[in-house]
KETORNU-782961 format. One record per atom (N, C-alpha, C): residue in one letter; x, y negated, z negated. Coordinates in steps of 0.001 Angstrom, whole numbers, plus 524288, in hexadecimal, padded with zeros to 5 digits. Example, Ala and Ser with C-alpha at 12.3 -4.5 7.8 and 13.67 -1.06 7.14 Angstrom:
! residues 2
A833868163A7E188A8300C811947E188A8339080CE47E188S83232808CA7E458S83566804247E41CS832647FFE27E142
***
This chain:
! residues 336
M7B46283E107D5B3M7B312838AA7D6DDM7B946835347D901K7BAA8832247DB69K7BD388300E7DBEBK7C12D82D007D7ECK7C6CA82D287D852K7CAA282D7B7D436K7CD77826E37D5DDG7CC988275D7DC7BG7D18F821F97DAA5G7D58E822A97DE50I7D7D181E157DFC3I7DE9C81E907E109I7E27081CC87DCEBA7E62181F7D7DEEAA7E9F981DF77DB52A7EF5681B647DFECV7F214817B97DB9CV7F59F8155B7E030V7FA9B815417DD43A7FDE4817097E000A805708187B7DDC4A8078E816027E174G80D2D815DD7DE2FG810A9812FF7E04EG8148780BD47DF81D8136E80A137E2B2D817FC805CC7E2F3D813FE800A47DF39M815F77FF197DA9DM814837FBBB7D9A3M816147F7857D7B3V815977F48A7D98BV819C27EEBF7DA89V8165A7E8C37D779M81B8F7E4D67D57DM817DE7E1957D43FM819677DCC77D8D9D817447DB247DD09D8189C7D8B67E067D8184F7D1A17DE82I81E767CF437DE7EI81D157CB257DE5EI81C7F7C74B7E408I818687C3407E473I816BD7C1C87E9C8I818E97BCE47E8F8K81E927BCE17EC18K81E647B8247ED3EK81DFB7B4B77F273L81C8C7B0847F3C4L819EC7AECE7F9D0L81D487AA6B7F83DI81ED17A9CF7FE26I825CD7A6957FE35I8251D7A500803C9D827837A0CA80502D8269979C4F8080ED82A0B79FF580DAFQ82D1B7A32B80D3CQ8310A7A586812A7Q831E27AB5180E3AF8350B7ADDB812EFF8389B7B24280EFFF83D377B00A80FBFP842A37AF6180BE4P8475A7AD5B80C0BP84B687AFC38102BQ84FF07AC22812A7Q853EA7AECC815BFQ856627B07880E57R85ABD7B3978110BR85D7D7B51380CC2R8613E7B05C80A61H85F5F7B01C805F3H864087AACA80430H860D37A739800FCG8599D7A7198038DG8581C7A2C98052CG855AE7A2017FFE4L8539479F3D7FEAAL84C6879DDC7FBAAL8491979BB87FE5FI843F079DDF7FC90I83FF979F787FCC5I83BEE79DD97F9CAH83677799AB7F879H833147990A7F705H82F2379D477F46FI82EE179C5A7EF87I8293B7A1247ED3BI8267B79E3D7ED08E822C579CEB7EFDDE81CEF79CB67EE18E8185879BF57EB02E817B47A2FB7EB28E814987A4A67E77AE8170B7AA327E747K8165C7AAAC7E0F2K816737B0117DEE5K813E87B1A97DB5ES8108A7B7EF7DB8BS80E0A7B9CD7DC50S80F507C05F7D98AY80E577C20B7D5A7Y80E747C94D7D57FY809D47C9A17D681S80B447D0C57D7E0S805B47D3F07D7CCS806B27D8827D8A7P805847DC6F7D6EEP805F57DFFC7D48FP805FD7E2627DBE9G80B447E63D7DC48G80A747EA287E23CG80CF67EBF07E26BG80C627EEDA7E832G80E707F4D07E94AG80A697F8DC7EA7FA80A597FC3C7EAE5A804F7800977ED47A8034A801E47E812V8051F802497E37BV800E7803637DE09V7FCAF7FE437DE4DC7FDC67F89E7DBB0C7FB987F3D57DAB9C7F9957F3687E0A2N7FAD87F1B97E490N7F7EA7F1847E991N7F2977F3777EBF1T7F4887F9227EC24T7F1B97FC1F7EF64T7ED857FCFF7EA2CG7EEF57FF4F7E672G7EAD6800097DFC2G7E8127FA877DF53R7EBA47F6B97DE4CR7E59F7F0C17DD92R7E3E87F2627E3A7D7E2827F3737E702D7E1687F1C07ED79D7DE4A7F36D7ECC8L7DF1F7FAF17EA38L7DAE57FE1C7E925L7D5267FDC37E4C3A7D8167FC8D7E0F7A7D42F7FAA07DCBEA7D0B67F61B7DE2BA7D3E37F20E7DF69A7CDE87ED507E1D9A7CA797ED257E69CL7CCA97F2AC7E997L7C9377F38C7EE14L7C3EF7F5D77EAEFD7C6037F9537E85CD7C1E07FC0A7E47DD7C2BD7FD5B7DEC8P7C18C7F8357DD17P7C1097F9E67D5D1P7BD397FD8C7D4D8Q7BB828014A7D748Q7B978806D57D5C8Q7BB9D809F87D506M7BFD680A307D8F2M7C39980D4A7D942M7C836810A57D6D4P7C93D812697D2C6P7CE97813B77CD87P7D3FB814237D2B8V7D6F4811147D1ACV7DD4780F3A7D317V7E0A78103D7CEF3R7E2E6814557D02ER7E82F815FD7CC56R7ECC6815307CF4BL7F160811AE7CBC9L7F4D1812567CCC5L7FA31811937CC71V7FC1A813EA7CC87V800E28178B7CB6AV8069F816347CF8EG80A84814A27CBA2G80DD8811AF7CC3EG812B28101F7C725M816F080CC37C7A2M81A5780BFA7C38AM81B9A806DB7C22FV81AE6804C97BEB2V81C3D7FDA57BEA5V820307FEC27BB75G822E37F9D87B96BG826CA7F9FB7B7CBG8243D7F78D7B2D2E826AE7F82B7ACB6E826827F7927A754E827877EFC67A67AD8242C7EB807A9CAD826747E6CF7A986D8225F7E3CA7AA22A823CE7DFC77AA3BA81DAC7DC977AB16A81AE67DC577B1C2E81DF37DEEE7B54DE81C457DE537B97DE8185B7E3607BA8EG81B2D7E8CC7B7B7G816E87ED737B64FG812127EB157B289E811F57E80C7AF11E80E0D7E6517AD14E8098A7E2ED7AFBBE80B9D7E1E57B2FBE8097B7DC687B6BFE8073A7DF9C7BA09M807447E39A7BBD5M804557E7427C0DCM802B77E93F7BF03L802B47ED507B8E4L7FEF57F0127B71CL7FB827EBB47B513R7FCF27E7517B3A4R7F6627E33F7B1C4R7F4FE7E1D57B64DQ7F4DB7E23D7BA44Q7F3037DFA17C06AQ7EF9C7E3EF7C04EL7F1BD7EB407C170L7ECEF7EDF27C34DL7EA7A7EDCE7BF7FR7EAAF7EE627B9F7R7E67B7EEED7B5F4R7E2C47ED9B7B70EA7E31D7E89A7BACFA7E0077E4E87BACFA7DA517E8A77BFBEY7DBA87EB977BFB5Y7D7917EDBE7C4FFY7D5077F2547C073P7D19F7F2107BFE2P7CE607F52C7BD53P7CEAD7FD827BD37N7CDDB7FBBC7C291N7D072804807C56CN7D4BD8036F7C57EI7D7E6800ED7C3F0I7DCC0802CB7C6DBI7DF4E8045C7C23DD7E056809E27C15BD7E36B80CDF7BB46D7E9D380E1E7BE38V7ECBF809887B996V7F0E080A897B92FV7F4FF80CB07B878S7F42E811147B37BS7F2C4814FA7B09BS7F885818717B299R7F9F3819127B787R7FC7781AD87B9AAR802CF818A57BB29I802F6814A97B9CEI8049580FF47BB68I80C56810327B799L8101B8129D7B7A6L812C0813107B470L816BC80F297B32ER81B1080E657AF26R81CDC807F67AE36R8237D80AF37AEB6Q826FD8093F7B0DEQ82BC0808847AF7DQ82FE5806F67B163G8317F803587AF2AG83852802057B39DG834617FA8B7B653Q837917F7237B823Q835007F4077BAFDQ82FDD7F3EA7BF9BT82CAD7F1D87BEF5T827E27EECE7C370T82C9B7EED17C895S829867F0D37CC3DS82B137F0187D18AS828657EB387D375F82B2D7E6787D610F829F67E4307D8E6F82BB37E2C67DEB8T828B27E0177DF46T82AC77DD497E478T8295E7D8477E5C1D82C567D5827E943D82CD97CF5E7EA74D829137CF4B7EFFAV824357CDC17F07FV821847CC217F4FFV822837C70E7F67BL826797C5F07F9C0L827867C1897FB62L824367BF508014AT8211F7BCCC80099T81C677BBF8805F2T81BE67B56E805B3E81DE37B46080C65E81D4C7B15C80F01E81B6B7ADBF80FA9K81B457A8F880EF0K814FD7A75880DB1K812887A6618126CD8153E7A58B816A6D812D77A44A81BA0D8106C7AB0181E4ES812C97AD8681F36S814C87B2A1822F3S810C07B64A81F2BR811AA7B58081B16R8106A7BA52815E0R813C77BFF581572A816FB7BE6681C03A818D77C39081A71A81CDF7C481814DER81E487C92A81423R81FAD7CA2E80D98R826377CCE780DCDT829117CC0B809E0T82E787CEA9808E3T82D157D2128017EF82F827D683801C7F82DCB7D8937FC4FF833687D82A7FACEL835A57D8567F6B6L838717DB017F367L835D47DC927EEC0F8387B7E3AE7F017F836767E7A57EAD8F83BA77E8A27E6E5F839327EB217E24CF83CB07EC687DFA5F838ED7EF747DC5AG83A057F3ED7DD13G838337F9EF7DC9AG836637F9F17D7C3G83B047FAD07D276G83A037FBD27CD28G835A9800B57CD5BA831D07FF937CA2EA82D65805357C5E6A82E7F806487CC2DN82B08806987D1A9N82A81808187D4B9N82EE680C107D7F0D8346480CFD7D55ED836F88102D7D81FD838C6813DE7D614V8362C815087D0B1V836DE8192E7CE31V82EAF81BE07CDE7F82BF8819AF7CFE8F8277B81CA97D02EF82533822117D3BFD825E7824807D0D2D8267382AFB7D50AD8235E82F7E7D30DR82390834087D60FR81FCB8379A7D4C8R81BFC838AC7CF96Q81FCD8379B7CC89Q820DA838B47C67DQ81C858378F7C1A4H81DAB82FE47C669H819C482CBC7C33DH814F682D927C593V81208830447C852V80CAF8305D7CB1BV80B058370B7C73ED807348356C7C4C4D803C183A827C236D8007C83BDB7C5B8V8016C840567CB0AV7FE4B8418A7CD37V7F98E8446B7CC22E7FA4C8471A7CA70E7F503848AD7C5A9E7F21F846B77C572N7F15E841CC7C381N7EF9083E147C070N7ED9A839C77C1A6L7EEC983B497C810L7EC40834887CA37L7E88E8326A7CB3FN7E55A8375E7CB4EN7DD45836447C72AN7DCA8832327CF9AC7DF43834C27D3FFC7D96E831957D8EAC7DA28833B47DC68D7D7FA830AD7E07DD7D607835297E441D7DB648306B7E99BL7DCCA82D167E95DL7E0E182D4F7ECACL7E4CC82A237EB54F7E9FA82A837EC61F7EDFB8294C7EA5EF7F31F827AB7ED8BH7F1EC821D07EC69H7F69981CDF7F220H7FC2381DAF7ED1AV8010681E1B7F1CAV8055481C987EE62V807AA81A127F3D3G80A9F8161A7F154G80F02812857F32AG8136480F8D7F0A7Y8162C80D2F7F2C6Y8186780E237F7B8Y81D2C811A17F9B3I81C0A814D87FDFDI8211B818BF80160I82200814F380232L82A5D816138007CL82E58811F1801B4L82F4980E697FC78L82C6880EE47FAF4L82D38808F57F700L82C0080CB97EFD8L82BEB80F167EE82L82CF7813077E9B1L83063818497EAF2A8368B814197E7F1A83975817027E7D8A8390D81CA67E907A8373981FA87E295A8371D823C97E0F2A833B08278B7E45CL82E9E826997E6DDL82D1A829EC7E904L82D60829627EE64D831B48264E7EFBED835188263B7F647D83933829E57F563Q83A5482D877F200Q83E3F82FE17F14CQ83CAF836A27F22BE841E4838487F561E8401B83C347F61EE83E9D8407B7F4F4D839CA8447C7F5DCD83AF48496D7F1E6D83AD384C497F593P83C71853AB7F70AP83E548571D7F9DFP8397D859957F96EQ8349F8580B7F78DQ8313985C517F94FQ82C1D857C87FCB1Y82B128543E7FAA6Y827D3850AF7FD16Y82A0A84CBC80135G82F0684BA78042BG830858490680352G8344A843027FFD9T82EE083FB87FFCET82FE983B807FB90T82BF183D8B7F6AAR82CE583A987F119R82C02839847ECBCR824B28394D7ED1DM822F1833887F1B1M81EA1834277F197M81CB6838037F452A81CD28380B7F76EA81B3A83E217FBACA819EE841F87F66DR81C61843D17F3A6R81C28846277EE3DR8171F844E97ED86L8179F83FC27EA69L8137883E367E899L80F7C83E8A7EAA2L80DE783CDA7EEE0L808F883F737F34FL8080B843057F1E2H80AE9846A27F349H808DB84BCB7F3AAH8077184E3E7ECE6D809C584C737E9F4D8074884D667E513D8023384BCC7E35CV80105847697E5EFV7FB61843947E4D3V7F717847957E935Q7F9D3847C67ECB4Q7F42884B717EFC0Q7F4B6851BE7EEB6A7F6D8853357EA22A7F6088594E7E986A7F2DB8579F7E67EQ7F344852FD7E1D5Q7EDE3853F67DCFEQ7E8738517B7E318G7E77E851597E6ABG7E3838522A7E8FAG7E1AC84B007EA4EI7E5DC847F17EAD5I7E454841167EAD0I7E7C6841517F062K7E2E683D6B7F38FK7E6B083B1D7F7CBK7EAF0838647F7D3T7EDA9836037FA84T7F242833897F93ET7F22182F467FE00S7F4F982B1D7FDC1S7F6EA825E28027CS7FC1A825247FF5EV7FE2B824A380224V8042582176801F1V804D281B8E8061AD8094C8186180383D809D0812C1807AFD80F278135980798V810CF80F23809A4V8174A80E7980A7AV817C88072980C82V81C5B8073E8087CV81CD58025080799V8204A8003C80D2AS81F587FB8980EE1S823C87F9E98159BS828027F83A8123EE82BDE7FAD181633E833387F9D48146BE834607F8D381926V839C77F690818D0V83D5C7F82E81FC2V842087FC2A81D78G8410F7FF4982021G844FD8051C81F46G841BE8088E82343D8474B80F39821E3D8419C8110082392D841318173281F9CR84267815EA81C1AR83FEA818B581948R8391381B7781B38Y835F7818ED81DE5Y83187819C481E7BY831F78208C81E88R831058218C82455R8314B8280C8252BR834D482D0882286R8373482B4C81B94R8397282F10819CCR836B082E56815BAL832DD82B5E81506L8301E82ADF80F79L82AF582B3780FE2V828888293C814CDV8228A82A81814B9V820C082DEF81534P82371831D48185CP82103836B381A51P81E2283AF781755P822D983A49815F1P822F383E3181077P81E7C83E8680DC8S81B6783AA680CC1S81631838E880966S8133E837A480D2DL81024837B781219L80D278394E81400L80AEA83E5A8159BK80EA484228812E5K80CFA846CE81466K807D1848DB80F16Y807498446180B06Y804AA84602806CBY8028983F228068AA8009F83E7380A28A7FDA98391D80AC9A7F8A2838C380D5FD7F5AA8377F80C36D7F02A8388E80D7AD7EDED833D88100DY7EFE082DDC80D93Y7EFB48299E80FD4Y7F57D826E281052F7F66C8235D8152AF7FBAB820AF8147CF7FA8481C1D81991I7FB22816E481429I7FA6981133815E2I7FC0680EF1815DFV7FE7F80C0481A6AV8043880AAA81BE0V802A9805F3820C9N8095D8025182013N806EE7FFD882570N809AD8007E827D9E809007FE1182BC1E80BE37FE4A8310BE810728002883149I8141F7FD6F82F5BI81B337FE4782F25I81BF58039482DD8E819068034B825F2E81945807E58257FE81A3680EF28276AA8139380E4382B95A812728100D82CA7A815F38119F8329BG8171580F7E83207G81A1F8101F83938G8238E8121E8369EK8231D8109A833D3K827D0812B583033K829468155D83023T823668196382D50T8229B81DBD82B41T82357821108301EV821C2820EB83304V823628220A839E7V826C08229383CF7G8269D81C4883C05G82BA781C2D83FD8G8291381B0884586I8241E8175C843D2I8239281535849D7I820DC80FE084739D8239D80A6484AF5D8218380469848A3D81D4E8061184A5AL8199F801EB84855L814587FD7E8494CL815607F94D849EBR81A787F6A8849D4R819F47F19484A65R81D897F12C84EEDD81C957EDAA851A1D821117ED1B85584D825197E87B8566EA828497E98D85868A82B3A7E2CD8572FA82AC67DE158571FQ8270E7DCF285856Q823987D7DB856BBQ81E0D7D94E851A6D81E457DD5084DB6D81B0D7DE4384B59D814FC7DEC084C39N813D47E0ED851C6N80F6B7E375851B0N80EA87E7308516DL808EC7E7BB84F8EL806A27EF2684CA7L806947F0738514BL80AD17F4F085071L808B47F9D585721L804587FBAA855F2T801D97FC50855D9T7F9C07FDD9853F8T7FAEC804AD859F7Q7FDC88035785D16Q7FE188085485FB7Q7FFB080DD185DC4R802CD80B0F85AF8R805928104385667R80416812118530AI7FFE98109884E6BI7FF3380FB084B45I7FBD08153F84A57P7F9728181F84E00P7F71281D3584E5DP7F900821DA84DC6L8007C820488519CL80508823348512AL806958241E84BDBV807AE82043848D7V8096E81E94843D8V806208227184142L8004F82080840BDL7FE37821C983CBCL7FE66828DA83E2CN7FE3F82964843D0N7FE3783115843C1N8028B8329F840A4R8078382EE384205R80B53832E083ECDR80BC4832C683984L809CA82DB183779L8098182ED28326DL8059D833B482FD5R8025683376832DER7FDBC837518308DR7FE2F83BD983326E8033183CEE83467E80836841EE835B2E80A65842CC83228M80C2483FA582F29M81081841E382892M80D188432C82637G808E9842C4826AEG805C38455B821E9G8016A8420A81F4FV8001983D9C81F6FV7FA2F83ADD81FF8V7F65F83D3081E68K7F27383E7D81A19K7ECD4841F781BE3K7E9C283F5F81EDDE7E86583A1D81B5FE7E3828378281ED1E7E4868335181F96W7E61082F9A81E2AW7E6ED82B4182212W7EAA9827BE8219EV7EC628266C8264CV7F2AA8235482883V7EFF181E1982AA1V7F069819EE82795V7EF0B815838265EV7F35F80F7E8269DI7F48180DDE82C0FI7F8D580A4182C27I7F747804A082C13H7F764801A68288DH7F4FF7FA5082AEEH7FA977F95982A0AA7F7F97F43E82C4EA7FD8F7EEE782EBFA7F8347EA5182F14P7FCE27E59E82ECAP7F9857E0328303DP7F5277E1CC831F5E7F5327E37D837D6E7F25D7E48F83DB6E7ED3F7E6A383BB5G7ED417EAB1838A7G7E7107EF6C836BEG7EC9E7F1E283376G7E7117F6D3832DDG7E70F7F9AC8329CG7E534800718346CF7E885804A183494F7E863808B583A84F7E8F480D95834F8G7E6B5811E38377FG7E5A8816128330AG7E62381C86836FBL7E62F81EDF83660L7E5C78243083953L7E41D828788324DD7DE5A82C48833C0D7DCA582DE082F12D7DF028353183095R7DC588397882C81R7DE2C83D6F82F23R7DB7F83F0683371E7D5A883BCE834ECE7D47B83FD883A52E7D74083C4383D71G7DB4E8383383F58G7DE92837BB84101G7DA17832FF845C7H7D6CF830A88411DH7D50282B5C841C6H7D6C38248384192Y7D9D68223E84603Y7DB9C81D9A843EFY7D94D819B684545V7D9C48168684170V7D55B8120784171V7DA5780E16842CBA7DAC280B45842D4A7DE098044E8432FA7D9A3800388443CL7DA657FB8783EEFL7D7347F8BD83D56L7DA057F3DF83CDAG7D9837F00283FBFG7DB6F7EB4D83FA4G7DB7B7E8E0839FBS7DE107E57F83898S7DDA77E289832A6S7DACF7DC8383587L7D8F07DCC282D7AL7D5F77D79382D85L7D88B7D1AC83028D7D7147CE1C8321DD7D6FA7C83B83577D7D4517C50583244L7DC1E7C5EA82F57L7D9707C101827CDL7D86E7BC2982BA1P7D5407BAD4826DEP7D51E7B1D682994P7DC1E7B0AA826A0Q7DCC37ACFB82AABQ7E2587AA7E82906Q7DFAC7A5FA82276G7E3F57A78181F90G7E47B7A7D28189FG7E22E7AC0F81604F7E1BF7AEFD819CEF7E1907B5D58142DF7E55F7B87781208I7E84B7B78E813D3I7EB737BB1781103I7EF797B7DC80F2AV7EE8F7BA2080AA2V7F37E7B64780600V7F9067B7DB804FDG7F80A7BD0280606G7FCD67C0F6804F8G7FC547C72480544T7FFA57C8CC808A3T7FFD87CE0780A1FT8036D7D31C80722V802137D26880157V805CB7D61280102V802427D8BB7FE3DG802647DE747FED3G7FE9D7E2C47FDE7G7F95E7E4D18008DA7FC527E1408070DA7F6A47E1998096DA7F5D57E87E80B4DG7FB2F7EA1A80B9BG7FCF27EFA880DBEG7F9677F36480B36D7F99E7F2538059FD7F7C67F37F7FF7CD7F2A07F4FF7FFD3A7F0627F13080230A7EA357EF8E80054A7E6347F2E2806E2F7EB7E7F43880AE1F7E9CF7F3F080E41F7E7AD7FC9A80BC6C7EA8A7FCDE80976C7EC6C801EB8071FC7E6FC803AC80484A7E7CE800168013FA7E332801107FF93A7DDFE8039A7FF95G7DBEC7FDFB80654G7D68A7FFB68064DG7D6A480488809A2V7DA59805A380BDAV7DC1E80B2480DCCV7DB25810A180BB7L7DC8D8104080636L7DA8D8153B8025DL7D684813117FF95H7D52380EF87FFD0H7D04780FAA7FC8FH7CD288135C8006FA7CB6480FCC80534A7C74881369808E8A7C8D58187E807B9A7CEEC81A8B807C4A7D02382198808D9A7CC018221C80270Y7CE7A820F27FF18Y7CB9A820B57FB06Y7C5A3822FD7FA3DK7C34A81F5E7FE69K7BDF281ED97FE02K7BAF08213780108G7BFB28256B803C8G7BC61828CF807B1G7BC2C826CA80DC6E7BCBF8210380D37E7BA7781F61813F8E7BF6381E53815F1S7BDE181DEA81B22S7C03081EFA8208AS7C52B81BA481F55M7C99181C4F8236FM7CEA081A2F8251FM7CE2C81692827C4E7CBD1815DE82838E7C9398109782C9BE7C84380C2282778Q7C2D580DA482480Q7C20D80B39820DAQ7C6E9809B681C7FG7CABB80D6E81AA1G7CE1A80BC481862G7D0FB8090481C00I7D2E6807BC81E18I7D5C58038E82402I7D4047FFB8822DDQ7CDEE7FC95821F3Q7CC5A7F82A82209Q7CAFD7F7EF81E0CD7CABB7FA9581A46D7CC6F7F996814ACD7D1B77F52F813B6G7D3FA7F8EA817F2G7DC247F97781617G7DCA87F2F4818DFI7DA737F07181C8EI7DB607EEA481F74I7D8A97E73B81ADEA7D4DF7E8F68191DA7D0397E59881750A7D3FF7E2ED81393A7D5CA7E87780E57A7D7967E8E980BE6A7DED77E4DC80B13A7E03E7E47580F11A7E3F87E3F380EEAA7E4127DD6E80FB7A7E0827DC868149EA7DE0A7D634814C4A7DD427D59881067Q7DAA17D6CC80BECQ7D80B7D53D80646Q7DD697D30380498S7E0117D6AC802F3S7E5717D7147FFDES7E7AD7D01780333L7E7DA7D13080707L7EB307CC52807DBL7EA787C4A9807E6S7E8297C6F580356S7E2C77C24A801AAS7E4D17BED67FD99A7E90D7C1B77FC82A7EA047C1887F6C6A7F0CB7C1837F769A7F6547BE9A7F299A7FD3D7C0477F52FA7F9957C4137F313G7F6FC7C7307ED88G7FBD87CB997EB59G7F93C7D1BC7EE75A7FB457D5737ED74A7F7827D98F7F1A1A7F14E7DBBD7F18CS7F2247DBC77EC63S7EB3A7DCF27EC99S7E63C7D9067E974E7E8E87D42C7E759E7E48D7D14F7E4BAE7E02E7CF427E87CA7E04F7D21E7EF2BA7DCFB7CE977EFDCA7D9B27D3E07F21DM7D9CF7D8757F047M7D5DA7DB567F1D2M7D2977DCFC7EEC9V7CD097DF967F231V7C6E57DF9D7EEFAV7C4887E3D87F071P7C1977E5457ED72P7BCD87EAD47EE9AP7BD1C7EB827F61AI7BC367F09C7F550I7BCE07F1AA7FAE7I7B7B27EF8F7FF97Q7B34B7EE0C7FC34Q7AEB57EC7E80066Q7B1417E8928017AQ7B3497E3417FFD5Q7B4817DFCD80065Q7B8D57DE3A80478V7BD977E42880326V7C0E57E39280775V7BDFF7E46780D7ER7B9E47E8C780BE0R7B84A7E9AB80F5CR7B3987E51981415E7B3607E266810B9E7AF367DD3C8120EE7B3CC7D98981642L7B9207D9A5814E9L7BC787D550816B1L7BF457D86181AE2Y7BDA27DD4681C9CY7C0967E0E4820C0Y7BA967DE90824CDQ7B4DB7E06082261Q7B16D7DEFF82743Q7B1677D98682797H7B3A37D69C82606H7B0E87D0A8825F6H7B6BE7CDB3828D1M7B95A7D15A82A31M7C1E67CF7182D75M7C1577CEFD83110P7C2E47CC5283591P7C2E37CDBF83AD1P7C8BC7D2CD83A85K7C8957D62583E71K7CDBE7DA3683F53K7CF5C7D6E584232K7D5057D7CC841A3K7D9CF7D85B8477AK7D9287DDAF84948S7DA5E7DDF984E47S7DA587E30F851BES7E0DA7E629851A5V7DEF07E9E0853D8V7E3237ED3D85145V7E4E27EE7F856E3
***
């Protein structure tokens, strides 16, 4: 009998602020709207999975603060009947992110406070009692303790993934986008112990040292197969999948390459872009959990990401998988 998916790692309260434009230094801008939404890999991917498949157990593993934000986060997560929050620990202050979203362009800037996430480590995961078939953790580069060096496995995150695989559980890992050069040092150790690696084009390119966008911000699709192969060579066992606004691309363990365009959404469909990458990830993970093809997973990821765009928060718009697949079938597709 299937035991469900566990999602571990980053837990953040997103404070979403709609602004007229990004400020200059010392400048003043107006906030037109403000809303609160649980965010981070655990809350976003976990809630998306729970909504995609209300019959599937979703077990969340992480740490929130002993404060009002932590209590509110747990309250919202408990609203999903198939989400188990018993493995979420409480300590210190809840991590939060100010998400500044420009009204017209929908471009975003993030101001992040680490809080409880900074101390979340291997010892906070009861690996022997996860009771799941698939374990997803994120994000590398945003979990300070798990990003620390490990003398045997390279990083603490890699040790965690190794220990989970040793229990016979499939593993998946995600990365956060940042400006810097830490990718090539902190990401590869974890890929040796990952069955699935689902990331955006910036994270994938920086991990292997190959840019996937040119100076005009065009996606260099001809380079994507090379990057996917390099990531596979780092140890990923099942699927390597890259998502971008233009589409989804993947390479499976048999070497099959898939490239699919994103949905061509009508004017006014997009309300917010927070959490679209996590929604894509949830669609792919659901297909992997169900034993479906990587191509089906990428289709589901593209449609789940599109569905998430129809609400300001990360997961509020998510619907069951059949409705997500109907969206994919009925919407025109972009070419890649």
